[in-house]
N, C-alpha and C positions, 0 to 999 in steps of 0.2 A: 484653775488658778483665773481671778477675775483681772480686769483691765488694772484697778486703780492698785493691785499687789504688784502687779509686773511694774508698774510706774514706781512702787516704793521698793523693790526687789534692789539692793546693794549691790548686788551681782552686777546687773546692768551698768550701771556707772562704771563699777571697778573694770568688768571686759572693754569696756567702750574706750576708756582711759588705755587699758595696755593696748587695744590695736592701734591707736592714734602714737601711742609711743613705738609700737613696731615700724608704722609708716615714717615715723619721724625720723627712728635709727636708719632704716633704710635710704632715705631721702640723703642723709649727712653723711652715710659710710664713703670713703673713697673706694677707687677702683681697686685697691689692693684686699682690701675685707671683704667686697662682696662685688661678685660680677656685676656689671652697670646692666648690662639686659637681662639679668638674673632677677633684680631689683626691681625692674618697671614692669616686669613679666608678674612676680608677686603683688606689686602694685596696684597693677591694670586689675587681676585677680579680685583682691579686694574691694576695690571700688564697684568693680562688677557684680559683685555677689550684693554690696550694699544698695545699691541700684535697684536689685532684684526685689527686694523688700517688698511687700506690700506697703501702699499710701501710707497707711498708719503707723506701722512700725518704721518707717522712714522718716514721719513726722516726731515722732517721739525720740529718733534717736538723735535728730536735731535740736531738740530740747536738752538732752541728756548732755552732749558737747556743748551747749549754751551755758548750761549750768554748771558745766567743767570749767569751762574758760573762766565764767565770773569767779568763781572760787580757787582759781590757779594764782599762786604766788610769784612763780617765777614768769616774767615778762615776756620770753621767749616761747615759753611753753604755751603760755595763754594764748600769742598771735596765732601760733599753731594750730591750737583749738578751735579759733574763731576763723580762719582758714580752710580747716579741713572740708567742712563740706561744700566748698566751693572747687578745692583741687580735685576732689574725686567726683565732681558734677552731679552733687544732688541739690546745691543751692546754686544761682546765679541765673540759668535757662530763665525760669518763669520771672526774672527781675530786667530782662534784657527787651 
């Protein structure tokens, strides 16, 4: 599969959106729903895996997140999508 096909693959934004939703859910759960330590471990694991992606794939993920945020109708989810790269450490370091 070429890079052009991968960028247009509808699975990429769908999976990215689901990943963001899982992290959003973990962040918003109460202690009675999910053990806070477990939630943190899962979110750190997700962030670590995304940070280990090759730079080209990280850049593609940032573009997909920006596209999802631009198309999002729910203001709270849009804000979360925009903040997701900063929250997991993919953005911000190069800007400081």
